[in-house]
PAZAPA-4460 file (N, C-alpha, C; in steps of 0.05 Angstrom, whole numbers, plus 32768, in hexadecimal, padded with zeros to 4 digits):
% residues 209
    n_x    n_y    n_z   ca_x   ca_y   ca_z    c_x    c_y    c_z   seq   type   mol
   7D0F   8274   7548   7D08   8287   7536   7D17   82A4   7531     1      X     A
   7D18   82A8   751A   7D27   82C1   7513   7D1B   82D6   7523     2      X     A
   7D2A   82EE   7526   7D22   8307   752D   7D02   8311   751B     3      X     A
   7D0B   830F   74FF   7CF4   8311   74EF   7CE0   8301   74F4     4      X     A
   7CDF   82E8   74F8   7CC9   82D9   74F8   7CBD   82E3   7510     5      X     A
   7CC8   82E7   7529   7CBC   82F2   7543   7CAF   830C   7540     6      X     A
   7CBB   831E   752C   7CB1   8337   7524   7C96   8333   751C     7      X     A
   7C9B   8325   7506   7C82   831D   74F2   7C69   8316   7506     8      X     A
   7C6C   82FE   7517   7C58   82F7   7525   7C4D   8309   753B     9      X     A
   7C64   831E   7542   7C4E   8331   7555   7C47   834B   7548    10      X     A
   7C4D   8350   7530   7C36   8363   751F   7C1B   8356   7515    11      X     A
   7C1C   833A   7514   7C04   8326   7510   7BF0   832C   752D    12      X     A
   7BFD   832F   7540   7BF0   832B   7558   7BE1   834A   7562    13      X     A
   7BF7   835D   755A   7BED   837A   7557   7BD4   837D   754A    14      X     A
   7BD5   8374   752B   7BBF   8373   751E   7BA8   8363   751D    15      X     A
   7BA7   8350   7531   7B97   833F   7533   7B86   834A   754D    16      X     A
   7B87   8360   7558   7B7E   8366   7572   7B60   8373   756A    17      X     A
   7B4D   8367   7574   7B30   836E   756B   7B2A   8375   754B    18      X     A
   7B35   835F   753F   7B30   835A   7523   7B2B   8345   751C    19      X     A
   7B1D   8343   7504   7B14   8322   74FD   7B2E   8317   74F6    20      X     A
   7B35   82FA   74F3   7B4A   82ED   74EA   7B53   82F8   74CD    21      X     A
   7B39   82F7   74BD   7B3E   82F9   74A4   7B4C   8316   749A    22      X     A
   7B42   832B   74A9   7B4A   8343   74A5   7B68   8348   74AE    23      X     A
   7B6F   833B   74C5   7B8D   833C   74D0   7B9B   8332   74BE    24      X     A
   7B94   8318   74B8   7BA8   8309   74A3   7BAA   8314   748A    25      X     A
   7B93   8321   747C   7B96   832D   7463   7BAE   8349   746A    26      X     A
   7BA8   835A   7482   7BB9   836F   7480   7BD1   8367   7480    27      X     A
   7BDD   834F   7493   7BF7   8342   7497   7C09   833C   747B    28      X     A
   7BF4   8336   746A   7BFD   832D   7450   7C07   834B   743D    29      X     A
   7BF6   8364   7447   7C00   8374   743A   7C17   8382   7440    30      X     A
   7C1B   8379   745F   7C38   8389   7465   7C4B   8373   7460    31      X     A
   7C4A   8360   745A   7C63   834E   744E   7C64   8353   7432    32      X     A
   7C53   8352   7426   7C51   835B   7401   7C5B   8377   7406    33      X     A
   7C62   838D   7412   7C6C   83A7   7413   7C88   83A2   741F    34      X     A
   7C8E   838D   7424   7CAE   8387   7433   7CAE   839A   7452    35      X     A
   7C9A   83A1   7464   7C99   83AE   7475   7C9F   839C   748F    36      X     A
   7C9F   8385   748F   7CA6   8374   74A6   7CC0   8374   74AB    37      X     A
   7CD2   836C   7498   7CED   836A   7496   7CF9   8387   749E    38      X     A
   7CF2   839B   7491   7CF3   83B7   7492   7CFC   83BF   74B1    39      X     A
   7CE7   83BB   74BD   7CE7   83C2   74DC   7D05   83BD   74ED    40      X     A
   7D0E   83A8   74E2   7D27   839C   74F2   7D3F   83B5   74F0    41      X     A
   7D41   83BF   74D8   7D52   83D5   74D3   7D47   83F1   74CC    42      X     A
   7D34   83FC   74DD   7D29   8418   74D4   7D3D   842E   74DB    43      X     A
   7D3C   8441   74C8   7D49   8456   74D1   7D35   846F   74D9    44      X     A
   7D1D   8471   74CB   7D0A   8485   74D0   7CF2   8475   74D7    45      X     A
   7CE5   847C   74EE   7CCE   8469   74F7   7CB5   8479   74F3    46      X     A
   7CB9   848D   74EA   7C9B   849E   74E1   7C9C   8498   74C1    47      X     A
   7CAC   8497   74B8   7CA4   8485   7497   7CA0   846D   7499    48      X     A
   7CA7   845D   74A9   7CA3   8444   74AA   7C85   843F   74B4    49      X     A
   7C79   844E   74CB   7C5D   8454   74D2   7C49   845A   74B6    50      X     A
   7C53   846D   74A7   7C46   8475   7492   7C3F   845E   747C    51      X     A
   7C5A   8452   7478   7C58   843B   7464   7C4B   8425   746A    52      X     A
   7C42   841F   7488   7C36   8409   7494   7C19   8412   7494    53      X     A
   7C14   842B   7496   7BFA   8431   7493   7BF1   8436   7475    54      X     A
   7BFE   8434   745F   7BFB   8437   7444   7BF3   841C   743F    55      X     A
   7BFE   8409   7448   7BFD   83EA   743E   7BE5   83E2   7450    56      X     A
   7BDC   83E8   7469   7BC8   83E2   7477   7BAC   83EA   7466    57      X     A
   7BAE   8403   7462   7B91   840D   7453   7B91   840D   7438    58      X     A
   7BA7   8406   742F   7BA2   83F9   7410   7BAA   8410   7400    59      X     A
   7BB1   8429   740C   7BBB   8446   73FD   7BDB   8446   73F3    60      X     A
   7BD7   8430   73DE   7BF5   8431   73CE   7BEB   842D   73B1    61      X     A
   7C02   8424   73A8   7BFD   8423   7388   7BF6   840B   7382    62      X     A
   7BF2   83F6   7394   7BE6   83DF   7389   7BCA   83E2   7397    63      X     A
   7BBC   83F4   73A4   7BA9   83ED   73AE   7B8D   83E1   73A2    64      X     A
   7B8B   83EA   7384   7B75   83DF   7374   7B75   83BB   7370    65      X     A
   7B8B   83B0   7377   7B8C   839B   737A   7B87   838E   7396    66      X     A
   7B83   839B   73A8   7B7C   8397   73C5   7B5D   8398   73CF    67      X     A
   7B4F   83A7   73BB   7B33   83AC   73C5   7B29   8390   73C6    68      X     A
   7B2B   837B   73BF   7B1E   8363   73C9   7B26   835A   73E1    69      X     A
   7B40   8367   73F1   7B43   8357   7407   7B33   8361   741E    70      X     A
   7B33   8353   7435   7B26   8359   744B   7B2E   8374   7456    71      X     A
   7B16   838B   7459   7B23   83A4   7464   7B2C   83A4   7481    72      X     A
   7B41   83B0   7483   7B50   83B2   74A1   7B47   83CA   74AC    73      X     A
   7B37   83C7   74C2   7B27   83DD   74CC   7B3B   83F3   74E1    74      X     A
   7B4D   83EA   74E7   7B60   8400   74F9   7B79   8407   74F0    75      X     A
   7B7C   840C   74D7   7B96   8413   74C9   7BA7   8429   74D6    76      X     A
   7B99   843C   74DC   7BAE   8451   74E8   7BB8   844B   7505    77      X     A
   7BA3   8442   7517   7BAD   8438   7532   7BC4   8424   7530    78      X     A
   7BBE   840D   7520   7BD0   83F7   7521   7BEB   8401   750E    79      X     A
   7BED   8413   7502   7C06   841C   74F5   7C14   8429   750A    80      X     A
   7C07   843C   751A   7C11   8449   752F   7C1F   8438   7549    81      X     A
   7C11   8422   754B   7C1B   8408   7560   7C33   83FD   7555    82      X     A
   7C2E   83F6   753B   7C42   83E8   752C   7C5E   83F9   7530    83      X     A
   7C5E   8409   7525   7C76   8420   7529   7C7E   8424   7546    84      X     A
   7C6C   8426   7558   7C71   842A   7576   7C84   840F   7582    85      X     A
   7C7B   83FD   757B   7C84   83DC   757D   7CA0   83E0   7571    86      X     A
   7CA2   83E5   7558   7CBA   83E0   754E   7CCD   83F5   7557    87      X     A
   7CCA   840F   7562   7CD9   8420   756E   7CE4   8415   7588    88      X     A
   7CCE   8409   759C   7CD5   83FD   75B5   7CE6   83E6   75B2    89      X     A
   7CE0   83D4   75A2   7CF7   83C0   759D   7D0F   83C2   7591    90      X     A
   7D12   83D2   757B   7D2B   83D4   756E   7D37   83EF   756A    91      X     A
   7D2E   8403   7578   7D3E   841D   7576   7D57   8417   7589    92      X     A
   7D55   840C   759C   7D6E   8407   75B1   7D82   83F0   75A8    93      X     A
   7D7C   83E1   7592   7D8E   83CC   758A   7D88   83B3   7599    94      X     A
   7D6C   83AF   75A7   7D68   8399   75B4   7D53   8383   759D    95      X     A
   7D41   8383   75A5   7D2B   836E   7591   7D1E   835D   75A0    96      X     A
   7D0C   834E   7596   7CF9   833C   75A4   7D0C   8326   75B1    97      X     A
   7D1E   831A   759F   7D29   8304   75B0   7D40   8309   75C3    98      X     A
   7D45   8323   75CA   7D54   832D   75DF   7D3B   832F   75F8    99      X     A
   7D25   833A   75EF   7D0D   833E   7608   7D0C   8320   7615   100      X     A
   7D04   8310   7601   7D01   82F2   7609   7D17   82EA   761A   101      X     A
   7D2C   82EB   7613   7D3F   82DC   7621   7D45   82EF   763E   102      X     A
   7D3D   8307   7642   7D42   8314   7658   7D2B   8316   7668   103      X     A
   7D1C   8300   766D   7D0B   82FD   767B   7D0B   82E6   768A   104      X     A
   7CFD   82E0   76A1   7D00   82CE   76B4   7CEA   82B2   76AB   105      X     A
   7CD0   82C2   76A8   7CBB   82A7   76A5   7CA7   82B7   7695   106      X     A
   7C95   82A4   768B   7C85   82AA   766E   7C74   82C6   767A   107      X     A
   7C6D   82C3   7694   7C56   82DD   769F   7C65   82F8   769D   108      X     A
   7C7D   82F4   76A2   7C91   830F   76A3   7C93   8318   7685   109      X     A
   7C9B   8301   7677   7C9A   8311   765A   7C85   8319   7651   110      X     A
   7C6B   830F   7656   7C51   8316   7650   7C4A   8332   7657   111      X     A
   7C4F   8334   766E   7C4D   8354   767C   7C61   8367   766F   112      X     A
   7C7A   8360   7666   7C8C   8370   7659   7C85   8376   763F   113      X     A
   7C78   8363   762C   7C6B   8368   7614   7C54   837D   7617   114      X     A
   7C41   8373   762A   7C26   8383   762D   7C2F   83A5   7636   115      X     A
   7C46   83A5   7642   7C4A   83C0   7654   7C5A   83D0   763B   116      X     A
   7C70   83C4   762E   7C7F   83D3   761B   7C7A   83D3   75FE   117      X     A
   7C68   83BE   75F3   7C60   83BD   75D3   7C47   83C6   75D8   118      X     A
   7C44   83DF   75C2   7C29   83E5   75B5   7C1F   83D6   75AB   119      X     A
   7C02   83D4   75B1   7BED   83C3   75A8   7BED   83A7   75AD   120      X     A
   7BFC   83A1   75C6   7BFB   8385   75CF   7BF2   838A   75EC   121      X     A
   7BDD   837E   75F4   7BD7   837A   760D   7BD6   835C   761C   122      X     A
   7BCF   8352   7631   7BD4   8339   7637   7BC9   8321   762B   123      X     A
   7BB4   8326   7617   7BA8   8311   7604   7BBF   830E   75EE   124      X     A
   7BBC   8326   75E3   7BD1   832B   75C7   7BF2   831F   75CF   125      X     A
   7BF7   8325   75E5   7C11   831E   75EA   7C17   82FD   75F0   126      X     A
   7BFD   82F1   75FF   7BFB   82D8   75FD   7BF9   82C8   75E6   127      X     A
   7BEB   82D3   75D3   7BEB   82CE   75BA   7C03   82C9   75A7   128      X     A
   7C13   82E3   75B1   7C30   82E0   75A4   7C3D   82CA   75AF   129      X     A
   7C41   82C8   75C8   7C54   82B3   75D4   7C49   8298   75D0   130      X     A
   7C2F   8294   75CC   7C29   8279   75C0   7C2E   8270   75A9   131      X     A
   7C27   8282   759B   7C2F   8281   7579   7C4A   8276   7577   132      X     A
   7C5E   8284   7584   7C7B   827B   7582   7C85   8267   758F   133      X     A
   7C73   825D   75A0   7C82   8243   75AE   7C8C   8246   75C9   134      X     A
   7C88   825F   75D5   7C97   826B   75E8   7C94   825C   75FF   135      X     A
   7C79   8257   7602   7C73   8241   761F   7C55   8235   761D   136      X     A
   7C55   821D   762B   7C3A   8213   7624   7C25   821C   763C   137      X     A
   7C2E   8225   7650   7C24   822D   7668   7C19   824D   7662   138      X     A
   7C07   824E   764E   7BFB   8264   7647   7BE8   8264   7637   139      X     A
   7BD0   8277   763E   7BB7   8276   762F   7BAE   8291   7622   140      X     A
   7B9F   828E   760B   7B9C   82A6   75FA   7B79   82AE   7606   141      X     A
   7B76   82BE   7616   7B59   82C0   7624   7B4D   82D2   760E   142      X     A
   7B45   82CD   75FB   7B30   82DE   75E9   7B16   82D4   75ED   143      X     A
   7B02   82E4   75E0   7AE5   82E4   75E6   7ADE   82CA   75E0   144      X     A
   7AE5   82B3   75CF   7AE4   829A   75C8   7AE9   828A   75E0   145      X     A
   7AFF   8290   75EF   7B0E   8281   7603   7AFA   8283   7617   146      X     A
   7AF4   829F   761D   7AE3   82A7   7635   7AC7   82A0   7631   147      X     A
   7ABD   829B   761B   7AA2   8291   7613   7AA3   8275   7623   148      X     A
   7AB4   8269   7614   7AB6   8249   761D   7AB6   8245   763C   149      X     A
   7AC8   825A   764A   7ACD   8252   766A   7AAF   8255   7672   150      X     A
   7AA1   8267   766B   7A86   8275   7672   7A6E   8257   7671   151      X     A
   7A74   824A   7654   7A66   8235   764E   7A69   821F   7662   152      X     A
   7A81   821A   766C   7A8A   81FD   7676   7A88   8205   7691   153      X     A
   7A85   821F   76A0   7A84   8223   76B9   7A9F   822A   76C6   154      X     A
   7AAF   8232   76B7   7AC5   823D   76C1   7ACD   8257   76D1   155      X     A
   7AB7   8269   76C6   7AB5   8288   76D0   7A9A   8288   76E4   156      X     A
   7A99   8295   76F3   7A82   829C   76FF   7A68   82AB   76F8   157      X     A
   7A74   82BA   76E6   7A5D   82CC   76D6   7A6A   82D4   76B8   158      X     A
   7A59   82DE   76AC   7A61   82E9   768F   7A75   8301   7695   159      X     A
   7A8E   8300   7687   7AA2   8313   7685   7AA2   8320   766E   160      X     A
   7A9C   833B   7668   7A9C   8349   7654   7ABC   8357   764C   161      X     A
   7ACD   8354   765C   7AE9   835D   7659   7AF6   8354   7671   162      X     A
   7B14   834E   7663   7B2D   834E   7679   7B39   8365   7679   163      X     A
   7B3A   8377   768C   7B43   8390   7690   7B5E   838F   7697   164      X     A
   7B6C   8382   76AA   7B84   8381   76B6   7B91   8365   76B3   165      X     A
   7BAC   836C   76B1   7BC0   8355   76B4   7BB9   833D   76CC   166      X     A
   7BB2   8349   76E4   7BA6   833A   76F9   7B8F   8329   76F6   167      X     A
   7B7D   8333   76E6   7B62   8323   76DE   7B69   8311   76C5   168      X     A
   7B7A   8316   76BA   7B7E   8304   76A1   7B8E   82EF   76AF   169      X     A
   7BA1   82F4   76BD   7BB0   82DB   76C9   7BA3   82C8   76DD   170      X     A
   7B8C   82D4   76EB   7B7D   82C4   76FA   7B6A   82B3   76E6   171      X     A
   7B59   82BF   76D5   7B4E   82AF   76C5   7B61   8298   76B5   172      X     A
   7B77   829E   76AA   7B89   828C   76A0   7B91   8275   76AF   173      X     A
   7B99   827C   76CE   7B9C   8268   76E1   7B87   824E   76DB   174      X     A
   7B6C   8256   76DF   7B59   824A   76DD   7B53   8239   76C4   175      X     A
   7B5B   8244   76A4   7B59   8239   7693   7B70   8220   7690   176      X     A
   7B86   8228   7698   7B9D   821A   7696   7B9A   81FF   76A4   177      X     A
   7B8E   81FD   76BC   7B85   81EA   76D2   7B71   81DE   76C1   178      X     A
   7B5D   81E6   76B2   7B49   81D4   76A7   7B57   81C9   7690   179      X     A
   7B65   81D8   7680   7B72   81C5   7669   7B82   81AD   7670   180      X     A
   7B91   81AE   7688   7BA3   819F   7690   7B91   8188   7699   181      X     A
   7B79   8187   76A4   7B69   8178   76B1   7B5E   8167   769F   182      X     A
   7B5D   8172   7685   7B54   8167   766B   7B6B   8154   765E   183      X     A
   7B83   8158   7666   7B99   814F   765A   7BA6   815E   7642   184      X     A
   7BA0   8178   7642   7BAE   8188   762C   7BBB   819E   7633   185      X     A
   7BD1   81A1   7629   7BE4   81C0   7634   7BCD   81D9   7627   186      X     A
   7BD5   81EC   7635   7BB9   8200   762F   7BC4   820E   7619   187      X     A
   7BDD   8210   760B   7BE3   8221   75F7   7BDC   8213   75DF   188      X     A
   7BCE   81F5   75DE   7BC8   81EC   75CF   7BA8   81E9   75CE   189      X     A
   7B9B   81E8   75E3   7B7D   81E1   75ED   7B73   81FA   75E8   190      X     A
   7B7D   8214   75E8   7B6B   822D   75E7   7B6B   8235   75C8   191      X     A
   7B7F   8227   75BA   7B7D   822B   759E   7B68   8214   7594   192      X     A
   7B64   8200   759B   7B4E   81F0   7598   7B2D   81F7   759C   193      X     A
   7B30   8206   75B7   7B16   820D   75C4   7B10   8228   75AB   194      X     A
   7B28   8238   75A4   7B1F   8257   7598   7B17   8249   7579   195      X     A
   7B1C   8230   7571   7B17   822A   7555   7AF4   8221   7553   196      X     A
   7AF3   820F   756E   7AD7   8202   756A   7AC3   821A   7572   197      X     A
   7AC7   822D   7586   7AB6   823F   7591   7AAF   8254   757A   198      X     A
   7ABF   825C   756A   7AC1   826C   7554   7AAD   825B   7544   199      X     A
   7AB2   8242   753A   7AA0   8234   752A   7A84   8236   7537   200      X     A
   7A7B   822E   754F   7A66   822E   7557   7A57   8247   755C   201      X     A
   7A63   825D   755B   7A59   8275   755B   7A4E   827D   753F   202      X     A
   7A5E   8278   752C   7A56   827E   7510   7A43   8273   7507   203      X     A
   7A40   8257   750E   7A28   8245   7508   7A11   8252   7515   204      X     A
   7A12   825A   752C   79FE   825F   753A   79ED   8278   7528   205      X     A
   7A04   828D   7520   79FC   82A7   7514   79EE   82A1   74F5   206      X     A
   79F5   8289   74EF   79EC   8282   74D4   79CC   8273   74D5   207      X     A
   79C9   8268   74F1   79B3   825C   74FA   799E   8270   74FC   208      X     A
   79A1   828C   7503   798E   829A   750C   797D   82A9   74F4   209      X     A
***
């Protein structure tokens, strides 16, 4: 993948945190339409970039009338700030995502570095990014749907409301990885299948109420 493709996927993961897929996807389209994805690779002024990202996410631009029907993005100001800080951390010193990926020893080290150094990425969103770019198979995206599935099939001893530390994340991930391989599937594909199924089940349950 090119650096621009990697950066695009990284932005999509930042936008997708605690936001419905449809809203995050629509916000990503706005940034691309405004030319803000490729621009991050050669920024001169990060403050100006942040403001342009904010305008695109919130719809406060010349084309906002045509965006009224789009899904509203709820965290425009915070995400604009995170995207700016991520761009600054990755590109201000001439490095980049490809450089970061090449200079780490294993997938968990890479994920820790992403979670620590890139604004807007915790262990879950860092895992999503690494899965989406095909970086490794032994990785799982433990979002609320995956945690729900783990509770349904008895992989967790009790209800888990939040995964608060990287150590807790890795402990749960080890359990999920062993489970997915026991069923004959790599975890990077199995967690995606689980996410789709649980999401549909929850939606159908809500419609039946």
